C-alpha positions as CSV (number, residue, x, y, z in Angstrom):
1,Q,-38.8,21.7,21.4
2,L,-41.2,23.4,23.8
3,G,-40.9,27.2,23.6
4,K,-40.8,27.3,19.8
5,T,-43.4,26.8,17.2
6,G,-43.3,25.1,13.9
7,T,-44.7,22.5,11.6
8,P,-43.4,18.9,11.7
9,A,-41.1,18.4,8.7
10,S,-41.0,14.6,8.7
11,S,-43.0,12.3,6.5
12,G,-44.6,10.8,9.7
13,A,-47.8,11.8,11.3
14,G,-47.9,15.1,13.1
15,A,-50.7,17.0,14.5
16,S,-52.1,20.5,14.1
17,G,-55.3,22.2,15.1
18,A,-57.0,25.5,15.4
19,L,-58.9,24.9,18.7
20,P,-59.0,27.9,21.0
21,S,-56.2,28.2,23.5
22,W,-56.8,28.5,27.2
23,L,-56.0,31.9,28.6
24,P,-55.6,32.5,32.3
25,W,-57.8,35.2,33.6
26,V,-57.1,36.9,36.9
27,G,-59.6,39.0,38.7
28,V,-58.9,41.6,41.3
29,V,-61.5,41.8,44.1
30,V,-62.1,45.3,45.6
31,V,-63.9,45.4,48.9
32,A,-65.1,48.5,50.6
33,G,-67.1,48.7,53.8
34,L,-67.7,50.6,57.0
35,A,-67.1,49.2,60.5
36,G,-67.7,51.4,63.5
37,G,-67.6,54.6,61.4
38,V,-64.1,53.7,60.2
39,G,-63.7,52.9,56.4
40,A,-61.7,50.0,55.2
41,A,-60.9,49.1,51.6
42,A,-58.9,46.5,49.7
43,G,-56.8,48.0,46.9
44,A,-55.4,46.3,43.7
45,T,-52.7,44.8,45.8
46,G,-55.1,42.4,47.4
47,M,-57.7,42.0,50.1
48,L,-57.2,44.5,53.0
49,G,-53.8,45.5,51.6
50,A,-52.3,42.0,51.4
51,P,-50.2,41.6,48.2
52,L,-51.6,39.2,45.6
53,A,-49.5,36.0,44.9
54,P,-47.6,36.1,41.6
55,I,-49.4,34.6,38.6
56,P,-47.5,31.4,37.6
57,A,-46.5,31.3,33.9
58,S,-48.4,29.0,31.5
59,A,-48.3,28.4,27.8
60,S,-50.8,27.2,25.3
61,G,-49.9,24.7,22.5
62,V,-50.8,21.6,20.5
63,I,-49.8,17.9,20.8
64,A,-47.7,16.8,17.8
65,G,-48.5,13.1,17.9
66,H,-50.4,10.4,19.8
67,V,-49.1,10.3,23.3
68,S,-49.8,8.7,26.7
69,G,-50.4,11.2,29.6
70,L,-48.5,10.3,32.8
71,D,-49.4,11.0,36.4
72,C,-45.9,12.5,36.9
73,P,-42.6,12.6,35.0
74,G,-41.7,9.0,34.0
75,G,-44.7,7.8,36.0
76,A,-47.8,5.6,35.2
77,E,-50.1,6.2,32.2
78,V,-53.4,7.8,33.1
79,A,-54.7,9.2,29.8
80,S,-54.4,8.7,26.0
81,L,-54.2,12.0,24.0
82,E,-54.8,12.3,20.3
83,P,-52.6,14.3,17.8
84,G,-53.8,17.9,17.4
85,S,-55.2,18.2,20.9
86,R,-54.9,21.7,22.4
87,V,-53.3,21.9,25.8
88,L,-52.2,24.4,28.4
89,A,-48.7,23.8,29.8
90,M,-48.5,24.6,33.6
91,E,-45.2,23.1,34.9
92,R,-42.0,21.5,33.8
93,S,-39.9,18.7,35.3
94,E,-36.6,19.7,36.9
95,D,-34.7,18.3,33.9
96,S,-37.1,19.9,31.4
97,A,-37.8,16.5,29.8
98,Y,-41.5,16.6,30.7
99,V,-44.2,19.3,30.8
100,S,-47.4,19.2,32.9
101,V,-50.6,20.1,30.9
102,R,-54.3,20.3,31.6
103,N,-55.9,17.0,30.4
104,P,-58.0,18.0,27.4
105,N,-60.2,15.0,28.1
106,Q,-60.8,16.0,31.8
107,L,-59.9,19.7,32.3
108,G,-60.0,19.4,36.1
109,S,-56.8,17.2,36.1
110,T,-53.3,17.5,34.7
111,V,-51.0,15.0,33.0
112,W,-47.3,14.9,32.1
113,L,-46.1,14.6,28.5
114,P,-42.7,14.4,26.9
115,I,-41.7,18.0,26.2
116,N,-40.8,17.3,22.6
117,L,-44.4,16.3,21.7
118,V,-45.8,19.7,22.7
119,I,-45.5,22.6,20.2
120,V,-46.0,26.0,22.0
121,D,-48.0,28.7,20.2
122,A,-46.2,31.7,19.0
123,G,-45.9,34.5,21.6
124,Q,-46.4,32.1,24.5
125,P,-43.9,31.9,27.5
126,A,-40.8,29.7,27.0
127,V,-40.5,26.5,29.0
128,D,-37.8,27.8,31.3
129,T,-40.4,30.3,32.7
130,L,-42.8,27.6,33.9
131,A,-42.7,26.5,37.5
132,V,-40.8,23.3,38.3
133,G,-43.0,20.3,39.4
134,G,-42.8,16.6,39.6
135,C,-43.9,13.4,41.5
136,P,-45.2,14.0,45.0
137,V,-42.7,13.0,47.7
138,V,-44.0,10.6,50.2
139,E,-42.2,10.7,53.6
140,T,-42.1,7.6,55.7
141,V,-42.2,8.2,59.5
142,V,-40.9,5.4,61.7
143,A,-42.5,5.6,65.2
144,G,-40.5,4.5,68.2
145,A,-41.2,1.0,69.7
146,P,-44.0,1.3,72.4
147,A,-43.2,0.3,75.9
148,P,-44.3,-3.3,76.7
149,V,-47.5,-3.5,78.7
150,G,-48.4,-6.8,80.3
151,P,-47.6,-10.1,78.7
152,A,-46.5,-10.3,75.1
153,P,-49.4,-11.0,72.7
154,A,-49.6,-14.4,71.1
155,P,-48.0,-14.5,67.6
156,A,-50.4,-14.0,64.8
157,P,-51.3,-17.0,62.7
158,G,-49.3,-17.5,59.5
159,P,-50.6,-16.3,56.2
160,G,-53.0,-18.5,54.2
161,P,-52.3,-19.8,50.8
162,A,-51.2,-17.2,48.2
163,P,-53.9,-16.1,45.8
164,D,-53.6,-17.2,42.2
165,P,-51.6,-14.7,40.1
166,D,-53.5,-12.4,37.8
167,P,-53.6,-13.6,34.3
168,V,-51.1,-12.0,31.9
169,P,-53.0,-10.1,29.2
170,A,-52.4,-11.3,25.7
171,P,-50.1,-9.1,23.6
172,D,-51.7,-6.8,21.0
173,T,-51.0,-8.3,17.6
174,T,-53.9,-6.7,15.7
175,P,-52.6,-4.2,13.0
176,P,-54.4,-0.9,12.5
177,L,-57.0,-0.3,9.8
178,I,-55.8,2.0,6.9
179,S,-57.6,3.3,3.8
180,V,-56.4,5.7,1.2
181,G,-58.5,8.0,-1.0
182,S,-57.6,9.3,-4.5
183,F,-55.0,11.8,-5.3
184,A,-56.3,15.2,-6.5
185,P,-55.7,17.0,-8.8
186,Q,-54.7,14.5,-11.5
187,P,-52.7,14.5,-13.6
188,V,-50.0,16.4,-11.7
189,Y,-47.0,17.9,-13.4
190,G,-43.2,17.8,-12.5
191,S,-42.2,20.3,-9.8
192,A,-40.6,22.7,-12.3
193,A,-44.1,23.6,-13.4
194,S,-45.0,24.9,-9.9
195,G,-46.9,28.2,-10.2
196,L,-48.0,27.5,-13.8
197,C,-49.6,24.1,-13.5
198,D,-50.7,21.7,-10.7
199,A,-47.4,20.4,-9.4
200,V,-48.6,19.1,-6.0
201,A,-51.3,16.4,-5.5
202,Y,-53.0,15.7,-2.2
203,V,-54.6,12.5,-0.8
204,T,-56.4,11.7,2.5
205,V,-55.3,8.6,4.5
206,T,-57.6,7.3,7.3
207,A,-56.0,5.2,10.0
208,T,-57.7,3.7,13.1
209,D,-56.7,1.2,15.9
210,D,-58.4,0.0,19.1
211,I,-55.2,0.8,21.1
212,G,-54.1,4.0,19.3
213,I,-52.2,5.2,16.2
214,S,-48.6,6.3,16.8
215,G,-47.8,7.4,13.3
216,V,-48.7,7.4,9.6
217,S,-46.1,7.8,6.8
218,G,-45.9,7.8,3.0
219,S,-43.2,6.8,0.5
220,S,-42.6,6.4,-3.2
221,G,-39.9,4.7,-5.2
222,F,-40.1,7.3,-8.0
223,P,-36.8,9.2,-8.2
224,G,-36.8,12.4,-6.2
225,A,-40.4,12.1,-5.2
226,S,-41.6,13.8,-2.0
227,V,-44.5,12.4,0.1
228,S,-45.0,14.6,3.2
229,L,-47.8,15.1,5.8
230,S,-49.7,18.3,5.0
231,S,-52.3,18.2,7.9
232,S,-54.2,15.9,10.1
233,S,-57.5,15.9,12.0
234,G,-58.6,13.0,14.2
235,S,-58.0,9.8,12.2
236,D,-57.5,11.6,8.9
237,Y,-54.0,12.4,7.6
238,V,-53.6,14.6,4.4
239,F,-50.4,13.9,2.4
240,A,-48.8,16.0,-0.4
241,F,-47.0,14.5,-3.4
242,S,-44.5,16.2,-5.7
243,A,-41.7,15.0,-8.0
244,P,-39.1,16.5,-10.4
245,F,-40.2,15.2,-13.8
246,A,-38.8,17.4,-16.6
247,G,-38.3,16.9,-20.3
248,N,-40.8,15.9,-23.0
249,Q,-41.5,12.4,-21.6
250,P,-44.6,10.3,-21.7
251,N,-46.9,10.2,-18.7
252,Q,-45.8,8.0,-15.7
253,V,-48.1,6.1,-13.3
254,V,-46.4,6.6,-9.9
255,S,-47.1,4.3,-7.0
256,V,-47.2,5.7,-3.4
257,T,-47.3,3.4,-0.3
258,F,-48.8,4.6,3.0
259,T,-48.1,2.8,6.3
260,A,-49.9,3.2,9.7
261,T,-48.3,2.0,12.9
262,D,-50.2,1.5,16.3
263,S,-48.7,2.1,19.8
264,S,-47.9,-1.7,20.1
265,G,-45.7,-1.6,17.0
266,N,-48.1,-3.4,14.6
267,S,-48.4,-1.8,11.2
268,A,-50.5,-2.0,8.0
269,S,-49.8,-0.5,4.5
270,A,-51.9,0.5,1.5
271,P,-50.8,1.7,-2.0
272,R,-52.3,4.4,-4.2
273,T,-51.2,5.5,-7.7
274,L,-51.4,8.8,-9.6
275,V,-50.6,10.1,-13.1
276,L,-47.4,12.3,-13.4
277,R,-46.7,14.4,-16.5
278,S,-43.4,16.0,-17.3
279,S,-43.1,19.8,-16.6
280,Y,-42.4,20.2,-20.3
281,N,-46.1,19.5,-21.1
282,C,-47.0,22.5,-18.9
283,L,-44.2,24.9,-19.9
284,G,-43.9,23.9,-23.6
């Protein structure tokens, strides 16, 4: 939820980054001059004594997942933003379901994003302090009928044949590309050995798609195993594996499956194994 910070706790793809935030800077212009022997100055309240307009609230944050930027709340897609992109929130929709941010791909423009996909930095203003914005309102003005002058004009000729309809684009059925590196360190011990031996193993999953990746997840059938997203950068997603494996038992070869899904709903999976030792082998 916008206005709070945190790290995604799901096994799906999130986003984080350390790119610098935008900070609004406001300058105060002081003008002094002489005219006809009479001095005039502009104080900190504004030019020639006019008060400055209040500075609208804004908040810096990061995008938590792949998302389409809209031209207004619930409007048309105008940009595609990647997970981990840094943004500056400027306005919110009246129902607080969307937030307007500077487009990181074209800073001179803004796009609207679902509010739950923007994680605000610690110490930044809450969403309810942002100005309310939305789609521009277009007013239709109906002019009165003009007075008839002279004979009525001849009726316009009828329309010609309708143009051929635009071809319907073929649906996207191509799954994303996914590759999985090797777990490290190996072997890894049961989670009871945490702090004494390596109880967490990490692996990098790379997922790409010509339309866009909407999420990457990992799972294992080993009892009690945890496969969670640790970090992400661009098309690389780092996952952490741990499992409760106590007792003096022989090593286990554990299989973990990773799945990438694109924005059209197509998915692709890839497996990877690692060696798990019981925590007894570390503690005994």
